[in-house]
MMTF fields as JSON, N, C-alpha, C and O atoms, coordinates in Angstrom:
{
  "mmtfVersion": "1.0.0",
  "mmtfProducer": "UNKNOWN",
  "numBonds": 331,
  "numAtoms": 332,
  "numGroups": 83,
  "numChains": 1,
  "numModels": 1,
  "chainsPerModel": [1],
  "groupsPerChain": [83],
  "chainIdList": ["A"],
  "bondAtomList": [4, 2, 8, 6, 12, 10, 16, 14, 20, 18, 24, 22, 28, 26, 32, 30, 36, 34, 40, 38, 44, 42, 48, 46, 52, 50, 56, 54, 60, 58, 64, 62, 68, 66, 72, 70, 76, 74, 80, 78, 84, 82, 88, 86, 92, 90, 96, 94, 100, 98, 104, 102, 108, 106, 112, 110, 116, 114, 120, 118, 124, 122, 128, 126, 132, 130, 136, 134, 140, 138, 144, 142, 148, 146, 152, 150, 156, 154, 160, 158, 164, 162, 168, 166, 172, 170, 176, 174, 180, 178, 184, 182, 188, 186, 192, 190, 196, 194, 200, 198, 204, 202, 208, 206, 212, 210, 216, 214, 220, 218, 224, 222, 228, 226, 232, 230, 236, 234, 240, 238, 244, 242, 248, 246, 252, 250, 256, 254, 260, 258, 264, 262, 268, 266, 272, 270, 276, 274, 280, 278, 284, 282, 288, 286, 292, 290, 296, 294, 300, 298, 304, 302, 308, 306, 312, 310, 316, 314, 320, 318, 324, 322, 328, 326],
  "bondOrderList": [1, 1, 1, 1, 1, 1, 1, 1, 1, 1, 1, 1, 1, 1, 1, 1, 1, 1, 1, 1, 1, 1, 1, 1, 1, 1, 1, 1, 1, 1, 1, 1, 1, 1, 1, 1, 1, 1, 1, 1, 1, 1, 1, 1, 1, 1, 1, 1, 1, 1, 1, 1, 1, 1, 1, 1, 1, 1, 1, 1, 1, 1, 1, 1, 1, 1, 1, 1, 1, 1, 1, 1, 1, 1, 1, 1, 1, 1, 1, 1, 1, 1],
  "groupList": [{"groupName": "MET", "atomNameList": ["N", "CA", "C", "O"], "elementList": ["N", "C", "C", "O"], "formalChargeList": [0, 0, 0, 0], "bondAtomList": [1, 0, 2, 1, 3, 2], "bondOrderList": [1, 1, 2], "singleLetterCode": "M", "chemCompType": "L-PEPTIDE LINKING"}, {"groupName": "ASP", "atomNameList": ["N", "CA", "C", "O"], "elementList": ["N", "C", "C", "O"], "formalChargeList": [0, 0, 0, 0], "bondAtomList": [1, 0, 2, 1, 3, 2], "bondOrderList": [1, 1, 2], "singleLetterCode": "D", "chemCompType": "L-PEPTIDE LINKING"}, {"groupName": "LEU", "atomNameList": ["N", "CA", "C", "O"], "elementList": ["N", "C", "C", "O"], "formalChargeList": [0, 0, 0, 0], "bondAtomList": [1, 0, 2, 1, 3, 2], "bondOrderList": [1, 1, 2], "singleLetterCode": "L", "chemCompType": "L-PEPTIDE LINKING"}, {"groupName": "THR", "atomNameList": ["N", "CA", "C", "O"], "elementList": ["N", "C", "C", "O"], "formalChargeList": [0, 0, 0, 0], "bondAtomList": [1, 0, 2, 1, 3, 2], "bondOrderList": [1, 1, 2], "singleLetterCode": "T", "chemCompType": "L-PEPTIDE LINKING"}, {"groupName": "ARG", "atomNameList": ["N", "CA", "C", "O"], "elementList": ["N", "C", "C", "O"], "formalChargeList": [0, 0, 0, 0], "bondAtomList": [1, 0, 2, 1, 3, 2], "bondOrderList": [1, 1, 2], "singleLetterCode": "R", "chemCompType": "L-PEPTIDE LINKING"}, {"groupName": "LYS", "atomNameList": ["N", "CA", "C", "O"], "elementList": ["N", "C", "C", "O"], "formalChargeList": [0, 0, 0, 0], "bondAtomList": [1, 0, 2, 1, 3, 2], "bondOrderList": [1, 1, 2], "singleLetterCode": "K", "chemCompType": "L-PEPTIDE LINKING"}, {"groupName": "ASN", "atomNameList": ["N", "CA", "C", "O"], "elementList": ["N", "C", "C", "O"], "formalChargeList": [0, 0, 0, 0], "bondAtomList": [1, 0, 2, 1, 3, 2], "bondOrderList": [1, 1, 2], "singleLetterCode": "N", "chemCompType": "L-PEPTIDE LINKING"}, {"groupName": "ILE", "atomNameList": ["N", "CA", "C", "O"], "elementList": ["N", "C", "C", "O"], "formalChargeList": [0, 0, 0, 0], "bondAtomList": [1, 0, 2, 1, 3, 2], "bondOrderList": [1, 1, 2], "singleLetterCode": "I", "chemCompType": "L-PEPTIDE LINKING"}, {"groupName": "PHE", "atomNameList": ["N", "CA", "C", "O"], "elementList": ["N", "C", "C", "O"], "formalChargeList": [0, 0, 0, 0], "bondAtomList": [1, 0, 2, 1, 3, 2], "bondOrderList": [1, 1, 2], "singleLetterCode": "F", "chemCompType": "L-PEPTIDE LINKING"}, {"groupName": "GLU", "atomNameList": ["N", "CA", "C", "O"], "elementList": ["N", "C", "C", "O"], "formalChargeList": [0, 0, 0, 0], "bondAtomList": [1, 0, 2, 1, 3, 2], "bondOrderList": [1, 1, 2], "singleLetterCode": "E", "chemCompType": "L-PEPTIDE LINKING"}, {"groupName": "GLN", "atomNameList": ["N", "CA", "C", "O"], "elementList": ["N", "C", "C", "O"], "formalChargeList": [0, 0, 0, 0], "bondAtomList": [1, 0, 2, 1, 3, 2], "bondOrderList": [1, 1, 2], "singleLetterCode": "Q", "chemCompType": "L-PEPTIDE LINKING"}, {"groupName": "VAL", "atomNameList": ["N", "CA", "C", "O"], "elementList": ["N", "C", "C", "O"], "formalChargeList": [0, 0, 0, 0], "bondAtomList": [1, 0, 2, 1, 3, 2], "bondOrderList": [1, 1, 2], "singleLetterCode": "V", "chemCompType": "L-PEPTIDE LINKING"}, {"groupName": "SER", "atomNameList": ["N", "CA", "C", "O"], "elementList": ["N", "C", "C", "O"], "formalChargeList": [0, 0, 0, 0], "bondAtomList": [1, 0, 2, 1, 3, 2], "bondOrderList": [1, 1, 2], "singleLetterCode": "S", "chemCompType": "L-PEPTIDE LINKING"}, {"groupName": "GLY", "atomNameList": ["N", "CA", "C", "O"], "elementList": ["N", "C", "C", "O"], "formalChargeList": [0, 0, 0, 0], "bondAtomList": [1, 0, 2, 1, 3, 2], "bondOrderList": [1, 1, 2], "singleLetterCode": "G", "chemCompType": "PEPTIDE LINKING"}, {"groupName": "ALA", "atomNameList": ["N", "CA", "C", "O"], "elementList": ["N", "C", "C", "O"], "formalChargeList": [0, 0, 0, 0], "bondAtomList": [1, 0, 2, 1, 3, 2], "bondOrderList": [1, 1, 2], "singleLetterCode": "A", "chemCompType": "L-PEPTIDE LINKING"}, {"groupName": "TYR", "atomNameList": ["N", "CA", "C", "O"], "elementList": ["N", "C", "C", "O"], "formalChargeList": [0, 0, 0, 0], "bondAtomList": [1, 0, 2, 1, 3, 2], "bondOrderList": [1, 1, 2], "singleLetterCode": "Y", "chemCompType": "L-PEPTIDE LINKING"}, {"groupName": "PRO", "atomNameList": ["N", "CA", "C", "O"], "elementList": ["N", "C", "C", "O"], "formalChargeList": [0, 0, 0, 0], "bondAtomList": [1, 0, 2, 1, 3, 2], "bondOrderList": [1, 1, 2], "singleLetterCode": "P", "chemCompType": "L-PEPTIDE LINKING"}, {"groupName": "TRP", "atomNameList": ["N", "CA", "C", "O"], "elementList": ["N", "C", "C", "O"], "formalChargeList": [0, 0, 0, 0], "bondAtomList": [1, 0, 2, 1, 3, 2], "bondOrderList": [1, 1, 2], "singleLetterCode": "W", "chemCompType": "L-PEPTIDE LINKING"}],
  "groupTypeList": [0, 1, 2, 3, 3, 4, 5, 6, 7, 8, 5, 9, 4, 8, 1, 10, 7, 5, 1, 5, 1, 2, 11, 9, 4, 8, 9, 5, 8, 2, 9, 7, 10, 2, 12, 13, 6, 5, 7, 11, 14, 15, 3, 7, 10, 13, 9, 16, 2, 3, 5, 13, 0, 15, 11, 9, 5, 14, 5, 6, 14, 2, 5, 12, 11, 6, 12, 13, 5, 8, 3, 12, 11, 14, 1, 2, 9, 5, 9, 12, 9, 6, 17],
  "groupIdList": [1, 2, 3, 4, 5, 6, 7, 8, 9, 10, 11, 12, 13, 14, 15, 16, 17, 18, 19, 20, 21, 22, 23, 24, 25, 26, 27, 28, 29, 30, 31, 32, 33, 34, 35, 36, 37, 38, 39, 40, 41, 42, 43, 44, 45, 46, 47, 48, 49, 50, 51, 52, 53, 54, 55, 56, 57, 58, 59, 60, 61, 62, 63, 64, 65, 66, 67, 68, 69, 70, 71, 72, 73, 74, 75, 76, 77, 78, 79, 80, 81, 82, 83],
  "secStructList": [7, 7, 2, 2, 2, 2, 2, 2, 2, 2, 2, 2, 2, 2, 2, 6, 7, 7, 7, 2, 2, 2, 2, 2, 2, 2, 2, 2, 2, 2, 2, 2, 2, 2, 2, 6, 7, 7, 3, 3, 3, 3, 7, 6, 6, 7, 7, 3, 3, 3, 2, 2, 2, 2, 2, 2, 2, 2, 2, 2, 2, 2, 2, 2, 2, 2, 6, 6, 7, 1, 7, 7, 2, 2, 2, 2, 2, 2, 2, 2, 6, 6, 7],
  "xCoordList": [-11.003, -10.863, -10.88, -11.755, -9.895, -9.916, -10.861, -11.374, -11.052, -12.091, -11.726, -12.613, -10.463, -10.058, -10.389, -10.934, -10.046, -10.383, -11.904, -12.398, -12.597, -14.119, -14.649, -15.489, -14.207, -14.628, -14.274, -15.097, -13.101, -12.731, -13.605, -14.028, -13.914, -14.74, -16.156, -16.764, -16.666, -17.974, -17.981, -18.948, -16.917, -16.78, -16.866, -17.537, -16.153, -16.12, -17.564, -18.046, -18.203, -19.62, -20.579, -21.423, -20.401, -21.264, -21.131, -22.142, -19.942, -19.708, -20.438, -20.651, -20.824, -21.48, -23.049, -23.743, -23.514, -24.98, -25.396, -24.736, -26.518, -27.002, -28.368, -28.928, -28.924, -30.277, -30.263, -29.798, -30.756, -30.713, -31.428, -30.97, -32.595, -33.328, -32.548, -32.656, -31.758, -30.962, -29.874, -29.552, -29.285, -28.247, -28.792, -28.165, -30.026, -30.731, -30.962, -30.745, -31.401, -31.582, -30.332, -30.318, -29.279, -27.972, -27.556, -26.969, -27.851, -27.519, -28.277, -27.72, -29.653, -30.464, -29.982, -29.867, -29.688, -29.233, -27.989, -27.898, -27.012, -25.67, -25.964, -25.42, -26.838, -27.113, -27.635, -27.176, -28.588, -29.168, -28.134, -27.982, -27.383, -26.36, -25.302, -24.913, -24.827, -23.734, -24.288, -23.52, -25.609, -26.092, -26.311, -26.592, -26.185, -26.379, -27.836, -28.11, -28.79, -30.177, -30.371, -29.902, -31.062, -31.229, -32.494, -33.458, -32.48, -33.715, -34.553, -34.088, -35.84, -36.763, -37.85, -38.577, -37.978, -39.023, -38.796, -37.933, -39.53, -39.343, -40.723, -41.693, -40.822, -42.131, -42.392, -41.51, -43.591, -43.911, -43.048, -42.827, -42.524, -41.646, -40.21, -39.328, -39.973, -38.666, -37.768, -36.564, -38.298, -37.542, -37.351, -38.291, -36.15, -35.88, -36.513, -36.59, -36.958, -37.529, -36.802, -36.691, -36.299, -35.757, -36.899, -38.058, -36.562, -37.612, -38.377, -39.604, -37.638, -38.238, -39.132, -40.231, -38.756, -39.54, -40.802, -41.871, -40.655, -41.787, -42.805, -44.008, -42.292, -43.232, -43.959, -45.15, -43.256, -43.911, -44.948, -45.96, -44.747, -45.725, -46.967, -48.112, -46.709, -47.818, -48.674, -49.899, -48.004, -48.663, -49.583, -50.731, -49.008, -49.7, -50.911, -51.961, -50.721, -51.88, -52.962, -54.147, -52.6, -53.6, -54.312, -55.537, -53.631, -54.279, -55.281, -56.353, -54.949, -55.816, -57.103, -58.199, -56.937, -58.055, -58.986, -60.209, -58.361, -59.081, -59.864, -60.882, -59.374, -59.946, -61.018, -61.6, -61.213, -62.177, -61.695, -62.479, -60.429, -59.792, -59.389, -58.228, -60.403, -60.14, -61.276, -62.31, -61.104, -62.151, -62.631, -61.814, -63.903, -64.428, -64.329, -64.184, -64.417, -64.425, -65.664, -65.552, -66.759, -68.041, -67.798, -68.087, -67.274, -67.037, -66.023, -66.182, -64.991, -63.956, -64.547, -64.222, -65.459, -66.096, -66.967, -66.994, -67.724, -68.511, -67.718, -68.159, -66.641, -65.728, -65.049, -64.886, -64.67, -64.056, -64.941, -64.442, -66.26, -67.225, -67.06, -67.334, -66.611, -66.419, -65.005, -64.728, -64.146, -62.824, -62.76, -61.676],
  "yCoordList": [4.733, 5.916, 7.135, 7.268, 8.018, 9.167, 10.29, 10.269, 11.221, 12.273, 13.093, 13.418, 13.436, 14.176, 13.442, 14.014, 12.165, 11.352, 11.305, 11.495, 11.051, 11.033, 12.371, 12.392, 13.412, 14.733, 14.927, 15.453, 14.538, 14.668, 13.889, 14.393, 12.616, 11.747, 12.398, 12.432, 12.925, 13.591, 14.792, 15.012, 15.559, 16.734, 16.358, 17.004, 15.272, 14.792, 14.339, 14.655, 13.601, 13.112, 14.341, 14.406, 15.27, 16.455, 17.177, 17.654, 17.296, 17.951, 17.4, 18.073, 16.137, 15.381, 15.609, 15.226, 16.266, 16.451, 17.511, 18.535, 17.208, 18.115, 18.616, 19.442, 18.194, 18.509, 19.72, 19.637, 20.798, 22.057, 21.929, 22.442, 21.187, 20.988, 20.198, 20.466, 19.223, 18.415, 19.23, 19.048, 20.146, 21.015, 21.948, 22.202, 22.461, 23.377, 22.638, 23.203, 21.371, 20.556, 20.342, 20.368, 20.128, 19.97, 21.282, 21.272, 22.424, 23.829, 23.976, 24.326, 23.71, 23.904, 23.043, 23.492, 21.727, 20.797, 21.326, 21.351, 21.756, 22.266, 23.532, 23.677, 24.387, 25.669, 25.319, 25.902, 24.374, 23.96, 23.294, 23.602, 22.343, 21.655, 22.512, 22.361, 23.398, 24.338, 25.427, 26.005, 25.68, 26.688, 26.144, 26.897, 24.861, 24.221, 23.869, 23.279, 24.205, 23.851, 22.362, 21.955, 21.609, 20.183, 20.077, 20.807, 19.158, 18.824, 17.925, 16.898, 18.326, 17.485, 16.873, 15.999, 17.313, 16.721, 17.066, 17.885, 16.479, 16.806, 17.044, 16.43, 17.935, 18.205, 16.982, 16.149, 16.9, 15.797, 15.864, 14.843, 17.062, 17.186, 16.787, 16.785, 16.468, 16.064, 17.19, 16.98, 18.384, 19.502, 19.372, 19.064, 19.611, 19.54, 20.741, 21.867, 20.408, 21.473, 21.378, 20.327, 22.603, 22.655, 22.807, 22.949, 22.778, 22.893, 24.3, 24.359, 25.349, 26.644, 26.651, 27.198, 26.092, 26.025, 25.252, 25.623, 24.111, 23.19, 23.899, 23.836, 24.601, 25.271, 26.383, 26.605, 27.072, 28.166, 27.668, 28.34, 26.509, 25.852, 25.402, 25.543, 24.897, 24.484, 25.683, 25.59, 26.804, 28.006, 28.547, 28.944, 28.526, 28.976, 28.091, 28.575, 26.765, 25.843, 26.102, 26.065, 26.357, 26.666, 27.988, 28.055, 28.972, 30.231, 29.972, 30.576, 29.077, 28.735, 28.135, 28.505, 27.184, 26.454, 27.473, 27.485, 28.238, 29.236, 30.288, 30.821, 30.551, 31.474, 30.745, 31.394, 29.485, 28.723, 28.138, 27.599, 28.221, 27.673, 26.249, 25.926, 25.378, 23.917, 23.185, 23.783, 21.899, 21.036, 20.082, 19.37, 20.014, 19.108, 17.632, 17.386, 16.703, 15.275, 15.048, 14.378, 15.571, 15.305, 15.822, 15.123, 17.029, 17.632, 16.768, 16.525, 16.332, 15.479, 14.156, 13.666, 13.607, 12.337, 12.574, 11.713, 13.686, 13.905, 14.248, 13.911, 14.858, 15.164, 13.845, 13.655, 12.967, 11.767, 10.797, 9.864, 10.979, 10.155, 10.322, 9.42, 11.502, 11.809, 11.475, 11.789, 10.859, 10.557, 9.387, 9.007],
  "zCoordList": [3.943, 3.088, 4.018, 4.874, 3.83, 4.702, 4.217, 3.098, 5.078, 4.771, 3.537, 2.748, 3.342, 2.157, 0.865, -0.078, 0.851, -0.306, -0.534, -1.645, 0.533, 0.308, -0.201, -1.1, 0.316, -0.167, -1.599, -2.349, -2.037, -3.421, -4.315, -5.356, -3.944, -4.686, -4.787, -5.857, -3.6, -3.686, -4.62, -5.348, -4.6, -5.501, -6.948, -7.753, -7.259, -8.676, -9.093, -10.181, -8.187, -8.426, -8.561, -9.454, -7.653, -7.616, -8.915, -9.431, -9.496, -10.732, -11.91, -12.918, -11.761, -12.793, -12.854, -13.796, -11.761, -11.658, -12.73, -12.91, -13.425, -14.464, -14.053, -14.774, -12.987, -12.562, -11.634, -10.498, -12.109, -11.315, -9.889, -8.868, -9.946, -8.706, -7.689, -6.493, -8.129, -7.224, -6.604, -5.43, -7.384, -6.891, -5.824, -4.795, -6.122, -5.11, -3.848, -2.776, -3.897, -2.672, -1.876, -0.645, -2.633, -1.884, -1.237, -0.155, -1.885, -1.279, -0.08, 0.96, -0.14, 1.071, 2.213, 3.354, 1.865, 2.934, 3.549, 4.776, 2.783, 3.278, 4.213, 5.307, 3.693, 4.408, 5.828, 6.811, 5.933, 7.176, 8.0, 9.182, 7.382, 8.216, 8.769, 9.927, 7.986, 8.441, 9.449, 10.219, 9.42, 10.342, 11.733, 12.665, 11.873, 13.191, 13.475, 14.52, 12.592, 12.816, 12.354, 11.292, 13.181, 12.811, 12.031, 12.26, 11.106, 10.288, 11.135, 11.631, 11.308, 12.069, 11.237, 11.71, 10.0, 9.046, 7.637, 7.323, 6.789, 5.316, 4.752, 5.197, 3.769, 3.098, 2.188, 1.981, 1.666, 0.726, -0.471, -1.122, -0.814, -1.957, -1.564, -2.423, -0.359, 0.131, 0.537, 0.689, 0.722, 1.228, 2.776, 3.509, 3.214, 4.641, 5.403, 4.912, 6.643, 7.523, 8.864, 9.496, 9.258, 10.601, 11.58, 11.188, 12.862, 13.955, 13.717, 13.802, 13.436, 13.334, 12.144, 12.238, 11.035, 9.794, 9.987, 9.502, 10.744, 10.993, 11.853, 11.6, 12.91, 13.81, 13.059, 13.277, 12.186, 11.407, 10.466, 10.263, 9.875, 8.994, 9.844, 9.415, 10.968, 11.86, 12.305, 12.388, 12.587, 12.989, 11.816, 12.016, 10.651, 9.501, 9.156, 8.734, 9.353, 9.137, 10.19, 9.858, 11.416, 12.449, 12.045, 12.143, 11.623, 11.216, 10.111, 10.097, 9.175, 8.05, 8.552, 8.132, 9.475, 10.01, 10.834, 10.698, 11.611, 12.378, 11.535, 11.976, 10.367, 9.524, 8.528, 7.659, 8.701, 7.924, 6.672, 5.892, 6.445, 5.192, 5.379, 5.632, 5.245, 5.396, 4.736, 4.437, 4.502, 3.974, 4.998, 5.583, 5.258, 6.262, 5.721, 4.524, 6.667, 6.288, 5.367, 4.341, 5.716, 4.868, 3.504, 2.532, 3.366, 2.039, 1.232, 0.035, 1.956, 1.328, 0.8, -0.281, 1.67, 1.224, 0.076, -0.803, -0.044, -1.194, -2.391, -3.49, -2.304, -3.392, -3.917, -5.122, -2.976, -3.422, -4.132, -4.76, -4.058, -4.745, -6.32, -7.112, -6.662, -8.058, -8.637, -9.794, -7.854, -8.266, -9.197, -9.639]
}
């Protein structure tokens, strides 16, 4: 099957999508792919992350830890006893 045929089939199938969130995920995916940025990871919600986005999230996490915004293992163990 040639590329033009595959793209036309994809367009027909895409037009059948009724889920707004799925369309948004396709939009984000295309934006990243067409920008030349490679996806290096995904969030637990399935959102793609480029290297720059991943590094930014890691920096923000480090800032949170350095400012004391984290749960210690001991606190987590105590909390899990009530689950």
